[in-house]
C-alpha positions, 0 to 999 in steps of 0.5 A: 500500500502507498499514498498517491500525491498530485502536486500542481499537476497540469495536462495539455494537448497542444493549446487545449488544457484538460487538467489545470493545477490539480492538487490532491492527496490520496491516503494509503489503503483508501478507496478513492473515486474520481467522479465527473462527466465525460471530458472532465479529465478523470481518466486522463488523470488516472492514465498519468498515474499509470504512465500512459499519458505524459505529465505536462506540469507538476509532480505525481508521487507514489509512496513519496517517490516521484514517478513522472519519469518512471517507466509504467512497468516500474511504477508498481501499479495495476490497472483494470480497463473499461474493456477488460483488455483480456488476451483472447487466445489465453485461458483464464489461468494464463490471463491472470498469471501472465504478469507473473510469467513475464516477471519470470516467476517460477511455475509452482508460484504462478500456479499457487498465486493464480489459484488463490486469486481464482478462489477469492474471485469465484473463478476456479471452475473457469480457469481453463476457459477462454474469455469468449466463453465467459459472461461480462461479469466473469470477464470483469473478475478475470481482469481484476484477478490479473491486477490483484495477482501482482500485489501492486502498491496502487490499483487503478480502475477505469470505469470497469463496470460501465459495460455491464447490465444494471443488475450485474453492475449492482452486484459487482459494486459490492464485489469490488468493494469487498475485494478492496477491503480484503486486500486493504489496497490503495485504490483509485476508481474512475466513474461518471456514475454517482451511484457507484461513487456513493456506494463504494468510495471512502473519498469522492473527488468530484471533477469538472473541466479539469479541476476539482470541485469538491473532495470528501466522503460520500456523506459530506458531498450529499449533505453539505454540497459546497456549490450548485454543481455538486448539489446537482451532480450528487443524488438521485433523483436530483436536487430541486432548486427554487430561485428567490430572495432572503429576508430577516426578521428578529434573527429569523431568516425566510426564503421568499420565492414566487412559489411560497415562503420557506422559514429557515429557523436553523440557518445562520448566514453572514451575507445576504446576496440579492439573488439566492437559490434554495435547494432541497433533495426530493427525500427532504420534501414531505406532504404537509397540509400546512406546507408553504409550497402549493402545487399539482401532482402531474406524475406518480412514479412507482419505484418499488418501496418509494414513490417519486411524486412529480409536482408542478408549482404554478406561478404567473411567470413560469411553472416549476416542477419538483420531485418529492420521494415518499414511502409508497404506502404513506400516500395514495394520490392521483395525477391532478390532485392538489398537494402542499409540501414542506421542507424537513427542518434543517434540510434547505441548502442555500446558494448564491445565485451568482457565484453558485457557492454555498451560503449555509453551513 
């Protein structure tokens, strides 16, 4: 296990900047997820760690050792690619043990290590098969086994689950996290899927246009997003947003919008921008006959244990559509029915409409 450090790292392709003055510390033994949309630079960052992309500026260190000019094979990392990159003419046994064979490891040692890894990954009965004879999930496990057999300092995963169907992807999220816990390895995992990040990570690094927007635990990014971008990106269904202004009376803040007033009894602010955005997660909206937000149910979306209630708030200028998540058995409403909503105490998120930065603590 080793820590990984990025110090003022930049990456350019000619005049195009894809990573801009990035600083990040990844602690030894942690599962860190680089999260963001396509083109944000997360895969480029991973490939620079692996030595597959040159570093334009700054330094990357593994275990305190600067690796900018170290050949990829000497960095002591293992990488699992999105397309698995298995050798089609080799059996599962040969694929997993190939790196050991290149390192001139003795055949008895190769056999012992490959069989141990196969047992951990439930691949023992498939060791004599070829990749084309395996399912997507089995091929993914072979790719992981090929990385694990090397006892590397750092494991790199580049969207390894994106080619799997939803059910298998959910299963492999659990398997990948269990493997990390068993190996206690330093893991850097790239994905655009915030569900993967929220369920697997010790630390999430949310990126946008080559920059880090926010770093923290999944709970920190969900509960205290530092800006509108984080608030929008993290959470499913996505956070609801209302535009308006703040007023204060007797040290009591109130958010005033065209759709209703929202009392903020537990909010402490040092500034009051002219325009404010109030965000509230769907699970933090509740049906309340005394609620200050009044609208009409448009769609009643059943998701199993919960209902996603799509509610339209009317205004003279423009309607606003909100989503509230409620227990399925708690409410029985049909489209067209009038609904009143309240925000659970302490669950309003306030942002400056201009800077898009968080206002409330």
